[in-house]
PAPA-177246 format. One record per residue (C-alpha): residue number from 1; chain; x negated, z, y negated; residue in three letters. Coordinates in steps of 0.5 Angstrom, whole numbers. Layout:
BEGIN
   num   cadena      px      pz      py   residuo
   NUM        A       X       Z       Y       Ala
...
***
This chain:
BEGIN
   num   cadena      px      pz      py   residuo
     1        A       0       0       0       Met
     2        A      -6       2      -5       Lys
     3        A      -9      -5      -3       Ile
     4        A      -3      -9      -5       Leu
     5        A      -2      -5     -11       Leu
     6        A      -9      -7     -13       Ile
     7        A      -8     -14     -12       Ile
     8        A      -1     -14     -16       Leu
     9        A      -5     -11     -21       Gly
    10        A     -10     -16     -21       Ala
    11        A      -6     -22     -21       Leu
    12        A      -2     -19     -27       Leu
    13        A      -8     -18     -31       Leu
    14        A     -10     -25     -29       Leu
    15        A      -3     -27     -32       Ala
    16        A      -4     -24     -38       Ile
    17        A     -11     -26     -39       Trp
    18        A      -9     -33     -38       Ile
    19        A      -3     -33     -43       Ser
    20        A      -7     -30     -48       Leu
    21        A     -13     -35     -47       Asp
    22        A      -8     -40     -48       Phe
    23        A      -4     -38     -54       Gln
    24        A     -10     -36     -58       Phe
    25        A     -14     -42     -55       Gly
    26        A      -8     -47     -58       Arg
    27        A      -8     -44     -64       Lys
    28        A     -15     -45     -65       Ala
    29        A     -15     -52     -63       Gln
    30        A      -9     -53     -68       Leu
    31        A     -13     -50     -74       Ala
    32        A     -18     -55     -73       Arg
    33        A     -14     -62     -72       Ile
    34        A     -14     -67     -78       Thr
    35        A      -9     -72     -77       Arg
    36        A     -12     -79     -78       Ile
    37        A      -8     -85     -80       Asn
    38        A     -12     -91     -79       Tyr
    39        A      -9     -97     -83       Pro
    40        A      -5    -103     -80       Ile
    41        A     -11    -108     -78       Arg
    42        A     -11    -115     -76       Glu
    43        A     -15    -117     -69       Ser
    44        A     -14    -122     -63       Asn
    45        A     -11    -118     -57       Leu
    46        A     -12    -119     -50       Gln
    47        A      -8    -115     -45       Ile
    48        A     -11    -114     -37       Phe
    49        A      -6    -112     -32       Thr
    50        A     -11    -112     -26       Thr
    51        A     -17    -109     -25       Gly
    52        A     -21    -115     -22       Pro
    53        A     -19    -119     -28       Glu
    54        A     -21    -113     -33       Leu
    55        A     -28    -112     -30       Phe
    56        A     -30    -119     -29       Ser
    57        A     -29    -120     -37       Asp
    58        A     -31    -113     -38       Tyr
    59        A     -38    -113     -34       Phe
    60        A     -39    -120     -37       Ser
    61        A     -39    -117     -44       Leu
    62        A     -43    -111     -43       Leu
    63        A     -48    -116     -40       Lys
    64        A     -48    -120     -47       Asn
    65        A     -49    -114     -51       Ala
    66        A     -54    -115     -57       Asn
    67        A     -55    -108     -60       His
    68        A     -51    -103     -58       His
    69        A     -46    -100     -52       Ile
    70        A     -41     -94     -53       His
    71        A     -37     -92     -48       Ile
    72        A     -32     -86     -46       Leu
    73        A     -28     -85     -40       Phe
    74        A     -24     -80     -37       Tyr
    75        A     -26     -81     -30       Ile
    76        A     -32     -85     -27       Val
    77        A     -32     -84     -19       Lys
    78        A     -38     -85     -15       Val
    79        A     -37     -91     -11       Asp
    80        A     -39     -98     -11       Leu
    81        A     -36    -100     -17       Ile
    82        A     -39     -94     -21       Ser
    83        A     -46     -96     -18       Lys
    84        A     -45    -103     -21       Glu
    85        A     -43    -100     -28       Phe
    86        A     -49     -96     -28       Phe
    87        A     -54    -101     -26       Ala
    88        A     -51    -106     -32       Ile
    89        A     -52    -100     -37       Leu
    90        A     -59     -98     -34       Lys
    91        A     -61    -106     -35       Ser
    92        A     -58    -106     -42       Lys
    93        A     -62    -100     -44       Ala
    94        A     -68    -102     -41       Gln
    95        A     -68    -108     -45       Ser
    96        A     -67    -105     -52       Gly
    97        A     -60    -104     -53       Val
    98        A     -57     -97     -55       Glu
    99        A     -53     -95     -49       Val
   100        A     -49     -88     -50       Arg
   101        A     -44     -86     -45       Leu
   102        A     -39     -80     -46       Leu
   103        A     -35     -77     -40       Leu
   104        A     -30     -72     -40       Asp
   105        A     -33     -66     -36       Trp
   106        A     -27     -65     -32       Met
   107        A     -25     -72     -30       Gly
   108        A     -33     -73     -28       Cys
   109        A     -35     -67     -25       Arg
   110        A     -37     -70     -19       Asn
   111        A     -42     -74     -22       Ile
   112        A     -49     -71     -19       Ser
   113        A     -55     -68     -24       Arg
   114        A     -59     -73     -20       Arg
   115        A     -55     -79     -22       Val
   116        A     -55     -77     -29       Ile
   117        A     -62     -76     -30       Glu
   118        A     -63     -83     -27       Asp
   119        A     -59     -85     -33       Leu
   120        A     -63     -82     -38       Lys
   121        A     -69     -84     -35       Arg
   122        A     -67     -91     -36       Ala
   123        A     -66     -89     -44       Asn
   124        A     -58     -88     -43       Ile
   125        A     -56     -83     -48       Lys
   126        A     -51     -79     -44       Phe
   127        A     -47     -73     -45       Ala
   128        A     -41     -69     -42       Phe
   129        A     -35     -68     -47       Cys
   130        A     -30     -62     -47       His
   131        A     -34     -57     -43       Ile
   132        A     -30     -51     -42       Pro
   133        A     -33     -46     -46       Arg
   134        A     -31     -38     -48       Leu
   135        A     -28     -35     -52       Pro
   136        A     -22     -39     -49       Phe
   137        A     -24     -41     -42       Leu
   138        A     -18     -43     -39       Phe
   139        A     -15     -47     -45       Tyr
   140        A     -21     -51     -46       Ser
   141        A     -21     -53     -39       Ser
   142        A     -14     -56     -40       Gln
   143        A     -16     -60     -46       Val
   144        A     -19     -66     -43       Arg
   145        A     -21     -72     -47       Asn
   146        A     -17     -77     -43       His
   147        A     -19     -83     -47       Arg
   148        A     -22     -89     -44       Lys
   149        A     -25     -94     -49       Met
   150        A     -31     -98     -50       Thr
   151        A     -34    -101     -56       Ile
   152        A     -39    -107     -56       Ile
   153        A     -44    -109     -62       Asp
   154        A     -38    -106     -66       Gly
   155        A     -34    -112     -66       Lys
   156        A     -30    -112     -59       Thr
   157        A     -27    -106     -56       Gly
   158        A     -23    -104     -50       Tyr
   159        A     -18     -99     -49       Met
   160        A     -12     -97     -44       Gly
   161        A     -11     -94     -37       Gly
   162        A     -17     -96     -33       Phe
   163        A     -22     -92     -31       Asn
   164        A     -28     -93     -27       Ile
   165        A     -27     -93     -19       Gly
   166        A     -25     -97     -13       Lys
   167        A     -18     -95     -14       Glu
   168        A     -18     -99     -20       Tyr
   169        A     -20    -105     -17       Ile
   170        A     -15    -105     -11       Asp
   171        A     -20    -102      -6       Gln
   172        A     -16     -95      -5       Asp
   173        A     -11     -97       1       Pro
   174        A      -7     -91      -1       Lys
   175        A      -6     -94      -8       Leu
   176        A      -7    -101      -8       Lys
   177        A      -5    -106     -12       Pro
   178        A      -7    -102     -18       Trp
   179        A      -2    -104     -24       Arg
   180        A      -5    -102     -31       Asp
   181        A      -5    -104     -38       Tyr
   182        A     -11    -105     -42       His
   183        A     -13    -108     -48       Leu
   184        A     -19    -112     -51       Lys
   185        A     -19    -112     -59       Ile
   186        A     -23    -117     -62       Ser
   187        A     -24    -116     -70       Gly
   188        A     -22    -111     -75       Glu
   189        A     -19    -106     -70       Gly
   190        A     -26    -105     -66       Ala
   191        A     -28    -101     -72       Ala
   192        A     -23     -96     -71       Asp
   193        A     -25     -95     -64       Leu
   194        A     -32     -94     -66       Gln
   195        A     -30     -89     -71       Arg
   196        A     -26     -85     -66       Glu
   197        A     -32     -86     -61       Phe
   198        A     -37     -83     -66       Leu
   199        A     -33     -77     -67       Lys
   200        A     -32     -75     -60       Asp
   201        A     -40     -76     -59       Trp
   202        A     -41     -72     -65       Arg
   203        A     -37     -66     -62       Met
   204        A     -40     -67     -56       Ala
   205        A     -48     -68     -58       Thr
   206        A     -48     -65     -65       Lys
   207        A     -51     -72     -67       Thr
   208        A     -47     -75     -73       Asn
   209        A     -48     -83     -73       Leu
   210        A     -41     -84     -77       Leu
   211        A     -45     -86     -84       Asn
   212        A     -50     -91     -80       Asn
   213        A     -47     -98     -82       Ser
   214        A     -51    -101     -77       Ile
   215        A     -45     -99     -72       Tyr
   216        A     -40    -102     -77       Phe
   217        A     -41    -110     -78       Pro
   218        A     -37    -114     -82       Glu
   219        A     -31    -116     -78       Leu
   220        A     -26    -122     -78       Glu
   221        A     -19    -121     -78       Lys
   222        A     -15    -124     -72       Gly
   223        A      -8    -126     -70       Asn
   224        A      -4    -119     -69       Ser
   225        A      -2    -114     -73       Arg
   226        A      -4    -107     -70       His
   227        A      -5    -100     -71       Gln
   228        A     -10     -95     -67       Val
   229        A      -7     -88     -67       Leu
   230        A     -12     -82     -64       Pro
   231        A      -9     -76     -62       Ser
   232        A     -11     -69     -60       Glu
   233        A      -6     -65     -57       Gly
   234        A      -1     -66     -63       Phe
   235        A       2     -71     -67       Tyr
   236        A       4     -75     -61       Leu
   237        A      10     -72     -60       Glu
   238        A      12     -73     -67       Glu
   239        A      10     -81     -66       Thr
   240        A      14     -82     -60       Phe
   241        A      20     -78     -63       Ser
   242        A      20     -83     -69       Thr
   243        A      19     -89     -65       Leu
   244        A      25     -87     -61       Ile
   245        A      30     -85     -67       Arg
   246        A      28     -92     -70       Lys
   247        A      31     -96     -64       Ala
   248        A      37    -100     -65       Glu
   249        A      38    -104     -59       Ser
   250        A      33    -103     -53       Thr
   251        A      27     -98     -51       Ile
   252        A      23     -99     -45       Ile
   253        A      18     -94     -42       Ile
   254        A      13     -95     -37       Gly
   255        A       9     -89     -35       Thr
   256        A       6     -86     -28       Pro
   257        A       8     -79     -30       Tyr
   258        A      15     -78     -34       Phe
   259        A      15     -71     -36       Ile
   260        A      18     -71     -44       Pro
   261        A      18     -65     -49       Ser
   262        A      24     -62     -50       Lys
   263        A      24     -66     -57       Arg
   264        A      23     -73     -54       Ile
   265        A      28     -72     -49       Phe
   266        A      33     -70     -54       Ala
   267        A      31     -76     -58       Asp
   268        A      32     -81     -51       Leu
   269        A      39     -78     -50       Leu
   270        A      41     -79     -57       Lys
   271        A      39     -86     -57       Ala
   272        A      43     -87     -51       Leu
   273        A      49     -84     -54       Lys
   274        A      49     -89     -60       Arg
   275        A      49     -95     -55       Gly
   276        A      41     -96     -54       Val
   277        A      39     -99     -48       Arg
   278        A      34     -95     -44       Leu
   279        A      30     -97     -38       Lys
   280        A      24     -93     -35       Val
   281        A      19     -95     -30       Leu
   282        A      15     -90     -26       Val
   283        A      11     -91     -20       Pro
   284        A      15     -90     -13       His
   285        A       8     -87     -10       Met
   286        A       4     -82     -13       Thr
   287        A      -3     -80     -14       Asp
   288        A      -2     -73     -16       His
   289        A       2     -67     -13       Leu
   290        A       9     -65     -16       Phe
   291        A       8     -70     -22       Val
   292        A      14     -74     -19       Lys
   293        A      18     -68     -17       Glu
   294        A      17     -66     -24       Ala
   295        A      21     -72     -27       Ser
   296        A      27     -72     -23       Phe
   297        A      31     -67     -27       Arg
   298        A      30     -71     -33       Tyr
   299        A      31     -78     -30       Leu
   300        A      38     -75     -27       Arg
   301        A      40     -73     -34       Arg
   302        A      38     -80     -37       Leu
   303        A      42     -84     -31       Ile
   304        A      48     -80     -32       Gln
   305        A      48     -82     -39       Glu
   306        A      47     -89     -38       Gly
   307        A      39     -90     -37       Ala
   308        A      36     -95     -32       Glu
   309        A      31     -92     -28       Val
   310        A      26     -96     -24       Tyr
   311        A      21     -95     -18       Asp
   312        A      15     -99     -18       Tyr
   313        A      14    -101     -11       Met
   314        A       8    -106     -11       Lys
   315        A       3    -101     -11       Gly
   316        A       1     -96     -16       Phe
   317        A       4     -96     -23       Tyr
   318        A      -1     -93     -28       His
   319        A       1     -97     -35       Ala
   320        A       3     -93     -41       Lys
   321        A       7     -97     -45       Val
   322        A      13     -97     -50       Ile
   323        A      17    -103     -53       Val
   324        A      22    -101     -58       Ile
   325        A      27    -107     -60       Asp
   326        A      22    -112     -59       Asp
   327        A      19    -110     -66       Lys
   328        A      14    -105     -64       Ile
   329        A      10    -104     -57       Cys
   330        A       5     -98     -56       Asp
   331        A       0     -99     -51       Ile
   332        A      -6     -94     -50       Gly
   333        A      -8     -88     -46       Thr
   334        A      -3     -83     -47       Ala
   335        A       2     -82     -41       Asn
   336        A       9     -80     -43       Phe
   337        A       8     -73     -41       Asp
   338        A       7     -66     -44       Lys
   339        A       0     -66     -42       Arg
   340        A      -2     -72     -46       Ser
   341        A       3     -70     -52       Ile
   342        A       0     -63     -52       Phe
   343        A      -6     -62     -49       Leu
   344        A     -11     -68     -48       Asn
   345        A     -15     -73     -53       His
   346        A     -11     -79     -53       Glu
   347        A     -12     -86     -56       Ile
   348        A      -6     -91     -57       Asn
   349        A      -5     -98     -60       Cys
   350        A       2    -100     -64       Phe
   351        A       3    -107     -64       Ile
   352        A       7    -111     -69       Phe
   353        A       6    -118     -67       Asp
   354        A      12    -121     -64       Arg
   355        A       8    -126     -60       Ala
   356        A       4    -121     -57       Phe
   357        A      10    -116     -55       Ile
   358        A      14    -122     -52       Glu
   359        A       8    -123     -47       Arg
   360        A       8    -115     -46       Val
   361        A      16    -116     -45       Arg
   362        A      14    -122     -40       Asn
   363        A       9    -117     -36       Ile
   364        A      14    -112     -36       Leu
   365        A      20    -116     -33       Glu
   366        A      15    -118     -27       Ile
   367        A      14    -111     -26       Asp
   368        A      21    -109     -26       Leu
   369        A      23    -115     -21       Leu
   370        A      17    -111     -17       Asn
   371        A      21    -105     -17       Ser
   372        A      28    -102     -15       Lys
   373        A      33     -99     -19       Gln
   374        A      34     -91     -18       Ile
   375        A      41     -89     -17       Thr
   376        A      44     -82     -18       Leu
   377        A      46     -81     -11       Ser
   378        A      39     -82      -9       Glu
   379        A      36     -76     -13       Leu
   380        A      42     -72     -12       Asn
   381        A      42     -73      -4       Lys
   382        A      40     -66      -1       Pro
   383        A      33     -65       1       Asn
   384        A      30     -58       2       Leu
   385        A      23     -60       1       Leu
   386        A      24     -64      -5       Arg
   387        A      28     -58      -8       Ser
   388        A      22     -53      -7       Ile
   389        A      17     -58     -10       Lys
   390        A      22     -59     -16       Glu
   391        A      22     -52     -18       Gln
   392        A      15     -51     -17       Ala
   393        A      14     -57     -21       Ala
   394        A      18     -54     -27       Lys
   395        A      14     -48     -27       Ala
   396        A       8     -52     -28       Ile
   397        A      10     -58     -32       Ser
   398        A       6     -57     -38       Phe
   399        A       0     -57     -34       Phe
   400        A       1     -63     -29       Leu
***
């Protein structure tokens, strides 16, 4: 009995510590955040939806870099494609090109010290970002840099949902084929990605390169109007909310994880009540425990109110996209979930070019054809295991 009381007491103290750590850690984070409003730019945009297509283009451009390569990824796996990736970076660094590689500590904690030292010996400037630290150890372990972006010679940038790993090039039998959306930005918008990378680099390494003009060459305008929107666990809720409240006819949301905040969920319900057609596209298969079950309580209510919800059946759907009235399209790194909204550092791109949005709509139509509409009867069908998972997911939905 005494041992049980000691265990319960320890668990209670742990729960109190986690609660206080999270509360004060978030307060400290919010105090540091300053909102960045980049202007609307004009660049040439290209969208990639498959890994083999993206990485063929991406690796080719890396090999042709002349002055610098700046890369930030949330996840880099240890496998064959990462070896090819590292080999390209080492070759460029050894040829005199500046290479900076910034990786999220949590997402890349599997990368060994030996690999890191090998990269540094090749003259690659390497750093981890978002390493958990005191005094808010638990909170800092939850705040991740979920951005995936690359800037080459200050002129071309990549951003979107793909990381580096075999699953992203359809080599994981459980998650193949992998469906994702990734942007290539050539022109003005590359400068905004550069600024965000250099801010993250400064935070991780205490080295400030933001005032070095060599990283900000003169850039030509392109054909598509767009705006880069960084977020750091704040402002993204307001941004998504504003988009939804402005919708007049249609909203399409594609996301691997559908766990909206209370405010955003209320906005979606109001949109349905005023006659807006809402389509939500999510993956049938899952790559993380409980994330699918966490979405069910929201999806049930939306279907009841007239929304169309689709399960993507042809592989794993990992794209992050919102299209409003065919007038605004959002593609980026942020999932439609509480972690992206309230915790992670993300970067999104709002696109205002009708021709490009039509291209995205055509891609979405193909993805919807490869999906199955979910019915309310399916979600309400008695299933004890699913019900248990739903309750567990509800309790930890903020951290999924």
